[in-house]
C-alpha positions as CSV (number, residue, x, y, z in Angstrom):
1,X,243.7,138.7,216.9
2,X,243.0,142.0,215.2
3,X,244.5,140.7,211.7
4,X,242.3,137.7,211.9
5,X,239.0,139.8,212.8
6,X,239.6,142.2,209.8
7,X,239.1,139.9,207.1
8,X,235.6,138.6,209.0
9,X,234.7,142.5,209.5
10,X,235.2,143.3,205.8
11,X,233.3,140.2,204.7
12,X,230.5,141.2,207.1
13,X,230.6,144.8,205.4
14,X,230.5,143.4,201.9
15,X,227.4,141.3,202.9
16,X,225.6,144.3,204.2
17,X,226.2,146.5,201.4
18,X,225.2,143.6,198.9
19,X,222.0,142.9,200.8
20,X,220.7,146.2,200.6
21,X,218.0,147.1,198.1
22,X,219.1,149.5,195.2
23,X,217.5,150.2,192.1
24,X,219.4,152.1,189.3
25,X,217.6,154.0,186.4
26,X,219.4,154.1,183.3
27,X,217.1,156.8,182.0
28,X,219.2,157.8,178.7
29,X,219.2,154.1,177.7
30,X,215.4,154.0,177.3
31,X,214.8,152.9,173.9
32,X,211.8,150.2,173.9
33,X,208.3,151.1,174.2
34,X,206.0,149.4,176.7
35,X,202.9,148.5,174.5
36,X,199.6,149.3,176.0
37,X,198.7,145.9,174.8
38,X,200.5,144.0,177.7
39,X,197.5,145.4,179.7
40,X,194.8,143.2,177.9
41,X,192.0,141.2,179.2
42,X,190.4,138.1,178.5
43,X,186.5,137.4,178.7
44,X,185.4,133.7,178.2
45,X,182.2,132.0,177.9
46,X,183.0,130.3,181.3
47,X,180.6,130.8,184.6
48,X,179.3,134.4,185.2
49,X,182.1,136.1,182.9
50,X,179.8,137.0,180.1
51,X,176.3,135.8,181.3
52,X,175.7,137.7,184.7
53,X,178.8,139.6,184.5
54,X,179.3,141.9,181.4
55,X,175.8,140.8,179.8
56,X,172.9,141.0,182.1
57,X,170.3,141.1,179.1
58,X,168.4,143.9,177.4
59,X,165.4,143.0,179.5
60,X,167.1,143.9,182.8
61,X,165.7,147.1,184.3
62,X,167.3,146.7,187.6
63,X,170.8,147.2,186.7
64,X,171.9,150.2,184.4
65,X,173.0,148.8,180.7
66,X,173.2,149.5,177.4
67,X,172.2,146.7,175.0
68,X,172.3,144.5,177.9
69,X,175.9,145.4,178.9
70,X,176.4,146.5,182.6
71,X,177.2,150.2,182.6
72,X,179.1,149.9,185.8
73,X,181.6,147.4,184.4
74,X,182.1,149.3,181.4
75,X,183.0,152.4,183.3
76,X,185.4,150.7,185.7
77,X,187.4,149.0,182.6
78,X,187.8,152.3,181.1
79,X,189.0,154.0,183.8
80,X,191.5,151.2,184.0
81,X,192.1,151.7,180.4
82,X,191.9,148.5,179.0
83,X,193.4,148.1,175.6
84,X,192.2,144.8,174.3
85,X,189.8,142.2,175.4
86,X,190.1,138.5,174.3
87,X,186.6,136.6,173.6
88,X,185.0,134.1,173.3
89,X,187.9,131.8,174.8
90,X,189.9,129.9,176.1
91,X,189.0,126.3,175.6
92,X,185.8,127.6,175.0
93,X,186.6,129.1,171.5
94,X,187.6,125.6,170.1
95,X,183.7,124.7,170.6
96,X,182.1,127.9,169.2
97,X,180.5,128.4,166.1
98,X,180.5,131.9,165.3
99,X,177.3,131.8,163.0
100,X,175.1,130.6,166.1
101,X,175.4,133.8,167.6
102,X,174.4,136.3,164.9
103,X,170.9,137.2,163.6
104,X,167.5,137.7,165.5
105,X,168.3,136.3,169.3
106,X,164.9,134.5,169.4
107,X,166.3,132.1,166.4
108,X,169.7,131.7,167.7
109,X,170.3,128.1,168.5
110,X,171.2,127.0,172.1
111,X,175.0,125.6,173.0
112,X,176.0,123.4,175.7
113,X,179.1,124.7,177.5
114,X,180.8,121.3,177.7
115,X,184.1,123.0,179.2
116,X,182.7,124.8,181.8
117,X,179.8,123.6,184.0
118,X,177.9,121.9,181.4
119,X,175.3,124.6,181.3
120,X,173.2,125.5,178.3
121,X,173.7,129.0,177.0
122,X,171.3,130.6,174.6
123,X,173.8,132.6,172.4
124,X,172.5,135.7,173.3
125,X,175.8,137.3,173.4
126,X,177.6,136.7,170.2
127,X,179.9,138.6,167.8
128,X,177.7,142.0,167.2
129,X,177.2,141.9,171.0
130,X,180.9,141.5,171.8
131,X,182.3,144.1,169.2
132,X,179.5,146.6,170.1
133,X,180.8,146.2,173.6
134,X,184.3,146.7,172.7
135,X,183.3,150.0,170.9
136,X,181.5,151.1,173.9
137,X,184.9,150.2,176.2
138,X,187.1,152.0,173.5
139,X,189.0,149.0,173.5
140,X,190.2,146.6,170.8
141,X,188.9,143.2,170.4
142,X,190.9,139.9,170.1
143,X,188.9,137.0,168.5
144,X,190.2,133.5,169.3
145,X,189.1,131.3,166.1
146,X,187.8,127.7,166.4
147,X,190.5,125.4,164.9
148,X,189.6,122.6,167.1
149,X,186.2,121.9,166.1
150,X,185.5,124.4,163.3
151,X,187.0,124.5,159.6
152,X,189.1,127.0,157.5
153,X,185.9,128.2,155.8
154,X,184.3,129.2,159.1
155,X,187.3,131.4,160.2
156,X,187.7,132.8,156.7
157,X,184.0,133.6,156.7
158,X,184.2,135.3,160.2
159,X,187.1,137.4,159.2
160,X,185.3,138.4,156.2
161,X,181.9,138.9,158.3
162,X,183.7,141.5,160.8
163,X,186.3,143.3,158.4
164,X,185.3,143.1,154.7
165,X,183.9,146.8,153.8
166,X,182.8,146.0,150.2
167,X,180.0,143.7,149.0
168,X,180.8,139.9,149.8
169,X,178.5,137.0,150.9
170,X,179.6,137.5,154.7
171,X,179.4,141.6,154.7
172,X,176.1,141.3,153.1
173,X,174.8,139.0,155.9
174,X,176.6,141.4,158.3
175,X,174.5,144.4,157.0
176,X,171.3,142.4,157.2
177,X,172.0,141.6,160.9
178,X,172.3,145.5,161.4
179,X,175.9,146.5,160.9
180,X,176.7,148.5,157.9
181,X,180.4,149.2,158.6
182,X,183.2,146.7,159.3
183,X,184.6,146.5,163.0
184,X,188.2,146.3,161.6
185,X,189.3,143.7,163.9
186,X,192.9,143.3,163.8
187,X,193.8,140.8,166.6
188,X,193.1,136.9,165.9
189,X,194.0,133.7,167.6
190,X,194.3,131.0,165.5
191,X,192.7,128.1,167.9
192,X,193.6,128.0,171.9
193,X,195.9,125.5,173.7
194,X,196.3,123.3,170.6
195,X,198.3,121.0,172.8
196,X,195.5,120.4,175.1
197,X,191.7,121.5,174.8
198,X,192.3,123.1,171.5
199,X,192.7,119.3,170.1
200,X,195.7,117.5,171.8
201,X,197.8,118.2,168.7
202,X,201.5,117.7,168.4
203,X,203.6,120.7,167.9
204,X,204.3,119.6,164.4
205,X,200.7,118.8,163.5
206,X,199.6,122.3,164.6
207,X,202.3,123.9,163.0
208,X,200.9,122.8,159.4
209,X,197.3,123.3,160.6
210,X,198.2,127.1,161.5
211,X,199.7,127.6,158.1
212,X,196.5,126.5,156.6
213,X,194.2,128.5,158.4
214,X,196.3,131.6,158.3
215,X,196.8,131.2,154.6
216,X,192.8,132.1,154.3
217,X,192.5,134.6,156.8
218,X,193.8,137.5,154.4
219,X,196.5,140.0,155.6
220,X,194.7,143.4,155.8
221,X,192.6,145.1,158.2
222,X,191.6,148.4,156.8
223,X,195.1,150.3,156.2
224,X,196.4,148.0,158.8
225,X,198.1,144.2,158.8
226,X,196.1,141.7,160.4
227,X,197.7,140.2,163.5
228,X,197.5,136.5,163.5
229,X,198.3,134.8,166.8
230,X,199.6,131.3,166.8
231,X,198.4,128.9,169.9
232,X,201.8,128.9,171.9
233,X,203.5,127.0,174.8
234,X,202.3,126.3,178.3
235,X,205.0,127.5,181.0
236,X,208.1,125.8,179.9
237,X,207.4,123.8,177.0
238,X,210.2,125.4,174.8
239,X,209.7,122.7,172.3
240,X,206.6,124.0,171.2
241,X,207.8,127.3,170.5
242,X,210.8,125.8,168.7
243,X,208.8,123.8,166.5
244,X,206.5,126.7,165.7
245,X,209.1,129.2,165.1
246,X,211.0,126.8,162.8
247,X,208.0,125.4,160.9
248,X,206.0,128.7,160.2
249,X,207.5,131.2,158.1
250,X,207.6,134.6,159.7
251,X,205.6,136.5,157.2
252,X,202.4,134.1,158.1
253,X,202.4,135.1,161.8
254,X,202.6,138.3,163.9
255,X,202.3,136.7,167.4
256,X,203.1,133.3,169.2
257,X,201.1,132.8,172.3
258,X,202.4,131.9,176.0
259,X,200.2,130.7,178.9
260,X,201.4,130.6,182.4
261,X,199.2,130.2,185.5
262,X,200.5,130.3,189.3
263,X,198.9,127.4,191.1
264,X,199.6,124.6,193.7
265,X,198.5,121.9,191.3
266,X,195.9,120.8,188.8
267,X,194.6,117.7,190.5
268,X,191.1,118.0,192.3
269,X,191.3,120.1,195.4
270,X,195.1,120.9,195.0
271,X,194.9,124.4,194.0
272,X,194.3,125.9,197.8
273,X,192.0,128.6,198.9
274,X,192.0,132.1,197.5
275,X,191.7,133.8,201.0
276,X,192.6,131.2,203.4
277,X,196.2,130.5,203.1
278,X,199.4,130.8,205.1
279,X,202.5,132.7,204.0
280,X,204.4,130.0,203.0
281,X,201.4,129.4,200.7
282,X,201.9,132.9,199.4
283,X,205.5,132.5,198.9
284,X,204.9,129.4,196.7
285,X,202.4,131.3,194.6
286,X,204.8,134.0,194.3
287,X,207.5,131.6,193.4
288,X,205.3,130.0,190.6
289,X,204.5,133.5,189.2
290,X,208.4,134.9,189.2
291,X,209.0,132.1,187.2
292,X,207.3,133.8,184.4
293,X,210.7,135.9,184.0
294,X,212.6,132.8,183.1
295,X,209.9,131.6,180.9
296,X,209.7,134.7,178.8
297,X,213.4,134.9,178.5
298,X,214.0,131.2,177.4
299,X,211.1,131.5,174.9
300,X,212.4,134.8,173.7
301,X,215.7,133.5,173.0
302,X,214.4,130.7,171.0
303,X,212.2,133.3,168.9
304,X,215.5,135.3,168.6
305,X,217.2,132.2,166.6
306,X,214.5,132.6,164.0
307,X,213.4,136.1,164.3
308,X,216.5,138.1,165.3
309,X,214.7,141.6,164.6
310,X,212.2,140.5,166.8
311,X,209.2,141.1,164.3
312,X,206.9,138.5,166.1
313,X,205.5,139.3,169.5
314,X,205.5,137.2,172.3
315,X,201.5,137.1,173.3
316,X,201.3,136.0,177.1
317,X,197.6,135.7,176.5
318,X,196.6,133.7,179.4
319,X,198.3,134.5,183.1
320,X,197.4,135.1,186.7
321,X,196.6,132.9,189.8
322,X,194.1,129.9,189.9
323,X,192.8,128.6,193.1
324,X,189.9,126.4,194.2
325,X,186.4,128.0,193.5
326,X,184.7,129.9,196.4
327,X,182.8,127.4,198.9
328,X,179.2,126.7,197.5
329,X,179.8,127.8,194.0
330,X,179.9,125.7,190.8
331,X,183.2,124.2,190.5
332,X,183.1,124.7,186.4
333,X,182.5,128.5,187.0
334,X,186.0,129.1,188.5
335,X,184.7,131.9,190.9
336,X,187.5,132.9,193.3
337,X,188.2,135.9,195.5
338,X,191.1,138.3,195.0
339,X,193.3,139.2,197.9
340,X,196.6,141.3,198.4
341,X,198.6,138.3,197.3
342,X,197.0,138.8,193.7
343,X,198.0,142.4,193.9
344,X,201.4,141.7,194.4
345,X,201.6,138.7,191.9
346,X,200.0,141.3,189.3
347,X,202.7,143.9,190.2
348,X,205.7,141.6,189.8
349,X,204.3,140.2,186.8
350,X,203.7,143.5,184.9
351,X,207.2,144.5,186.0
352,X,208.6,141.4,184.1
353,X,206.7,142.3,181.2
354,X,208.0,145.7,181.1
355,X,211.6,144.4,181.4
356,X,210.7,142.2,178.3
357,X,208.8,144.9,176.5
358,X,211.1,144.3,173.3
359,X,209.6,140.7,172.6
360,X,206.3,140.9,175.0
361,X,204.1,143.2,173.0
362,X,200.5,141.7,174.4
363,X,199.2,139.9,177.1
364,X,196.0,139.2,178.7
365,X,195.0,138.3,182.4
366,X,192.5,135.7,183.0
367,X,190.0,136.7,183.4
368,X,188.1,140.0,183.5
369,X,184.8,139.5,185.5
370,X,183.8,136.8,188.0
371,X,186.4,134.1,186.8
372,X,189.9,133.3,188.3
373,X,192.0,136.2,189.0
374,X,189.1,138.5,188.0
375,X,189.5,142.5,188.4
376,X,185.8,142.9,188.8
377,X,183.4,140.9,190.7
378,X,179.5,140.9,190.6
379,X,176.6,140.1,192.8
380,X,173.2,141.2,191.3
381,X,173.4,144.9,191.2
382,X,176.5,145.2,193.0
383,X,179.9,145.5,191.8
384,X,183.4,145.6,193.5
385,X,186.6,146.2,192.2
386,X,189.4,143.7,193.2
387,X,193.2,144.4,194.4
388,X,194.2,143.4,191.1
389,X,192.1,146.0,189.3
390,X,193.6,148.7,191.3
391,X,197.3,147.5,190.5
392,X,196.4,147.5,186.9
393,X,194.9,151.0,187.4
394,X,197.8,152.3,189.0
395,X,200.2,150.8,186.6
396,X,198.4,152.1,183.4
397,X,200.7,155.1,183.4
398,X,203.2,152.8,181.8
399,X,201.2,152.0,178.7
400,X,202.8,153.2,175.2
401,X,205.6,154.8,177.7
402,X,209.3,154.5,177.1
403,X,210.7,151.5,179.3
404,X,213.7,152.8,181.3
405,X,216.3,149.7,181.8
406,X,217.0,149.3,185.8
407,X,219.6,147.6,187.6
408,X,218.2,146.0,190.6
409,X,219.9,144.5,193.6
410,X,217.6,143.3,196.4
411,X,217.5,141.4,199.8
412,X,216.0,138.0,199.9
413,X,212.6,137.4,201.0
414,X,212.4,133.7,202.7
415,X,209.3,131.6,203.7
416,X,209.5,128.0,204.5
417,X,211.9,126.5,201.7
418,X,211.4,129.7,199.3
419,X,214.0,132.2,198.9
420,X,212.7,135.0,196.6
421,X,213.7,138.5,195.8
422,X,212.3,141.1,198.1
423,X,211.7,143.8,195.7
424,X,210.4,143.8,192.0
425,X,210.6,147.2,190.1
426,X,210.4,148.9,186.7
427,X,210.4,152.3,185.4
428,X,209.1,154.3,182.3
429,X,209.2,157.8,180.7
430,X,205.9,158.9,179.2
431,X,205.4,161.2,176.0
432,X,204.9,164.3,178.7
433,X,208.2,163.4,179.8
434,X,207.1,162.1,183.3
435,X,208.9,159.4,184.9
436,X,207.0,156.5,186.6
437,X,208.8,154.3,188.8
438,X,207.0,151.0,190.1
439,X,208.0,149.1,193.2
440,X,206.6,146.0,194.8
441,X,207.6,144.5,198.2
442,X,207.1,141.0,198.0
443,X,208.2,140.5,201.7
444,X,205.3,139.5,203.7
445,X,206.7,140.2,207.0
446,X,208.7,143.4,207.1
447,X,209.2,146.6,205.3
448,X,211.9,146.9,202.8
449,X,213.7,150.2,202.5
450,X,214.9,150.9,198.6
451,X,217.6,153.3,197.4
452,X,216.6,154.4,193.9
453,X,219.6,156.1,191.9
454,X,218.2,158.5,189.1
455,X,220.6,158.4,186.5
456,X,219.3,160.8,183.6
457,X,216.0,161.8,185.4
458,X,215.4,165.3,186.1
459,X,212.3,166.2,187.8
460,X,211.0,168.9,190.1
461,X,208.0,167.2,191.8
462,X,207.5,163.5,193.5
463,X,204.2,162.0,194.3
464,X,203.0,158.5,194.7
465,X,200.3,155.8,195.2
466,X,200.4,152.9,197.3
467,X,198.5,149.6,197.4
468,X,198.8,147.6,200.8
469,X,196.9,146.4,203.7
470,X,197.5,144.9,207.0
471,X,197.5,141.2,205.9
472,X,198.4,139.7,202.4
473,X,195.0,137.7,202.9
474,X,193.0,141.0,203.0
475,X,190.6,141.3,200.2
476,X,187.3,143.4,199.3
477,X,183.7,141.9,199.7
478,X,180.4,143.2,198.9
479,X,180.1,144.1,202.5
480,X,183.4,145.9,202.5
481,X,184.1,146.7,198.8
482,X,186.8,149.3,199.6
483,X,188.7,147.7,202.5
484,X,191.8,147.4,200.1
485,X,191.9,150.4,197.7
486,X,195.1,152.8,196.6
487,X,195.8,155.9,198.9
488,X,198.3,158.6,198.5
489,X,202.0,157.5,199.5
490,X,204.6,159.5,201.5
491,X,207.2,157.3,202.1
492,X,209.6,158.5,199.6
493,X,212.3,161.1,200.0
494,X,214.7,162.7,197.4
495,X,218.1,164.0,198.0
496,X,219.5,165.1,194.7
497,X,219.9,162.2,192.2
498,X,218.5,159.5,195.0
499,X,215.4,158.6,196.1
500,X,214.9,156.8,199.4
501,X,211.9,154.6,199.8
502,X,210.3,153.0,202.6
503,X,207.8,150.2,201.5
504,X,205.5,148.4,203.8
505,X,205.4,144.6,203.7
506,X,203.2,143.3,201.0
507,X,202.7,146.7,198.9
508,X,202.9,148.1,195.6
509,X,204.0,151.6,195.0
510,X,203.8,153.9,191.9
511,X,205.8,157.0,192.1
512,X,205.4,160.0,189.6
513,X,208.3,162.4,188.9
514,X,207.7,165.3,186.8
């Protein structure tokens, strides 16, 4: 009888050992830098993102602003260390004609935003307004060019208008409109979602169109090379990436885009509530979010076939969660709340980008203010920071740091039909030698203890911050703007080269060792 029990006992012990959460950091293998540009953001002419979000108008005397741009929003984004900002879209980009948004504001023609709510805009926020705002933010602009309804000449003129330092028709026009020196915009999107709202093109057709547009954009921005980003695939459309990589010469493209949203469905009323959801709904959203790892891996493998030296970046310039709009708001404005579910999604997604930092060198969360998974919500003169904001602010210690490879073994988190890894993690070493470890407990029901083995990490101090709340549905409101916010974390202990970390349910922790 004892002989029969022995194999069962050994099997049970083996299962118990493999079920524990273990992170092994291989600090000596760190080579790849995590580009700060994966922490980029997105500001589309959509709902209340630009107008009544970033921009309240020069005549506004109730909300502190500079040239109409809200100063509280600027300061919050500067604290988050926003590295780049994409504008004017999105789908809107392929209906936007930039020359309508320059010159005296009273003389600018109006435009109907046919994509988002059918509202009429007065073009009071245009190229000068956006690029000057980027200077105020201390961030790099990323301009999305109109390929869907524009012309090669339009995009070529725009590049010359914002970048050419000497005399030319467009630089002269820029100077007449009050800007002597160029802005030196490096990042340019050549259309957006060409497979959909950007023109419903085939991959082969767009590849040829891209080559035409890219030819006339030039190649230099001051002393740097222009960074042209091809309109890339949606989620698992691997054929799109294959076609672009096969048909666009490497010398003509610096980045290929990828878009992926975590949602329940694309039909009417299918996306679910941003705040009223079950634990299984949460698990569904996280299951969709964690697919990013597979998508990035497979698109990268395709790119590796044509670009083994990884000169071309994978640019995930739209990502995040997409729910139904908040009750009694315009369906075309995509205004949604933001809970701890979104914080967990953010932390796990950034850990994925860190893991693939060799290829993923730019990304843009959708969107910055009042739209989709926004980091900031505004209401009149009030402003609040969402749980997503706090994760991005906590994680900014990884910007331009060296990614430290990790080995991760994790328990499972199950809810309904979903079985997910309970733990997400990443680590980096910054230029000052400090090591930062990001840990996410995806499990909504129970705490998780993580053993972290520190191979090659020497440090004398350990500190941490945590973002968590009692329920995964918890969020900040204008009545309770600080319900969810980071606090000091004391749940980690060190014994030699081993950390033991206890993570509450649905929590994001960033540890610092120096």
